[in-house]
N, C-alpha and C positions, 0 to 999 in steps of 0.2 A: 504494500500499501504506501504511498507518496501521500504527503502533506504538504505539495509543495501550492498547497493553496486551503487556507485554513477554513476563511468564512466567504457567503457570495452575497456580493452589492449588484442589487438592480437599480439603476439611476436613469431607469423610462427604456430607454431603445437599447443599450449596449448592458449586458452579463458584464462584470467584472468580479474575480477573486483578491479576496487579501493576501498580499506575498510576505509583508512586515508592515512596521512601522519605524519613522526615523523619531529617535529619541532625544536627541540631544546636541549643540554644536561640540565640532570635535578641533580644537585651536583658533586660530584667528582668518584661517584662508577660506571659510564657508564647508570646510568637510562637517559631515554629520554621523553621529551614531546610528545602526540601523539593526534591530531587532527582528531577526530574519523568522520565519514560520516554515521557510523548505527545509527539505531535508535530503544532502547536507545543508545545513547555515551557509555555508558560502553557495548554495545552488540559486540563491538569489543574486547573485554577479550574473550571471548567465541568459539574464534580459537584460538589453540595452538597452529599452524604451521603458522610463518608468510614470505608468499616473498617480500622480500624486491625490490624496483626496483631502482637503479641509474646507472647516465650516463651508461645507457639501457644495464644493467647488472642486473642479477636475482640469489640472493640469497636467501637460506630459512633457517629461524631462529626460535628456541624452545621460546615460551612465558615463560621465565622463573617466570616474580611476574609482578602485575601489582594492581594500585589502583588509586582512583580520587585522587587531590590531590589539593584540592582548588577550584578554577572554571576550572582546568583542568585534566587532564587526563595523569597518568606516567608511564613505563613500563619498566622492566627489559631482555633483548634480551639474548640468549645463546652466548659468545664470545663477547660482548661487556660490559667489566668490565671497563675499563675507560674514565676518561671524555674525552681523546684525541677520543680515537676511539667512544666513542657518537656524537662528532665534525664531525666527518668523513660520519654519517651515519645521520645527519641532512638532513631532505629534501626529503630525501627517500619517495616512497609514497610505503603504506603496500598492497599487493596485495593478493587474493585467487582466486585458478580456480574455473570458473563458474560453473563447475560440483560438487563441494563441499559445495555448498551452501545451508541451507535447503529446503526443499521444503515449497512451501507454499498454505494456503489452496486457495480452488477454490477463482476466484475475488481477489486475492493480486496477485501485480507485484513489480517487484525490476522495483528500475528506469532505470536501463541500459534497463532491458526489451520493455521502453516504449521509449526511447528515438532513432529517426528515423522511430515513426510510421507516416502512411500519414495521417490526420486528417482532417474528411471530417464531413459536417451536415448532419442533416437528409436530406435533399433534397439531399444529392452530389455533395455539394457546396467544392470545395479542398481549404483548408485555408493553406496548409502547411505540414510541418514536426516539431515532436517533437524534438528539438533541447536539451532542459535539462529542467532539475526540480528543484524548490528551494524550502525551508519550509518558510513559515510564520507562525505569530502566530495561526488565524486560521484553515489553511487547507494550500497544498502542492499549489505549481501553476506551471505548465507545460508553457514553454517559445515554442512559435510556428513559426518559420522563414519560408519566402514565400520562394516555390521553382517556378519550370515549372509548367507550369500549376496554377500556384494558382489564387484566387478570386483578388486579387490585389497584391501589394508589401509588407504589411505592415507585422510588428512583431506583435503577439498577446499575451497577457498573460492572460491565463485561468486557472480557478480555477480544480483543479483535485477534482470533486466531484463527486464518483459514484450515480448512479441513478435519479442525478439532471443533470449536465453537459455532464458528460460520460455515453453516452448511451450503447456502446458497446467497447468491445477491443477485435478485431482478431489477435492476434501474428502471426499466418499459415499467413495470407493474410497480415499484415503488415500495419492495419489499426484499426484508431481508429475513433468512429461516436460519434458527439458531437451533443447536444441541444445547438446551438450558433447560435446569429443574423452575418451572416457574415460584415454587417454594421455597428458592433459595435467592 
């Protein structure tokens, strides 16, 4: 599974996915620290044009330079060449059009594709819907929130383990079948 795209953003005509967030200025020449949602985190550097979202406005900026800096990542973007400009962009989300995401191999999914899927057991018991996913050291975890028709009102954390917990993913039907005891 690839988490190159964490959340979806629908801005009317075009749908974007969130690749990361600009966090704070780095130095005095307009560099910015970036928090990446891609895996590996440096994967965000593979995209030469970033759509930045701040205060509801979208702007495209070309990625001029990028590098790891200690435990962080830093970038230099077109048109942002002073600390003051970098401060204005701190907090902006880094977006990409969904259609520009690389195609994945069969059986691989972006996180945004899994969010919202109905989760049912092999026996057809509805557990809820995938709300979001997060990484742990061992495996990715899905947060399944209950909804109308759910077995109960409990939120569940299910490990994303294909061929173990995950039996089938049907994006067309919006459904994920899992091997999971609803009492657990």
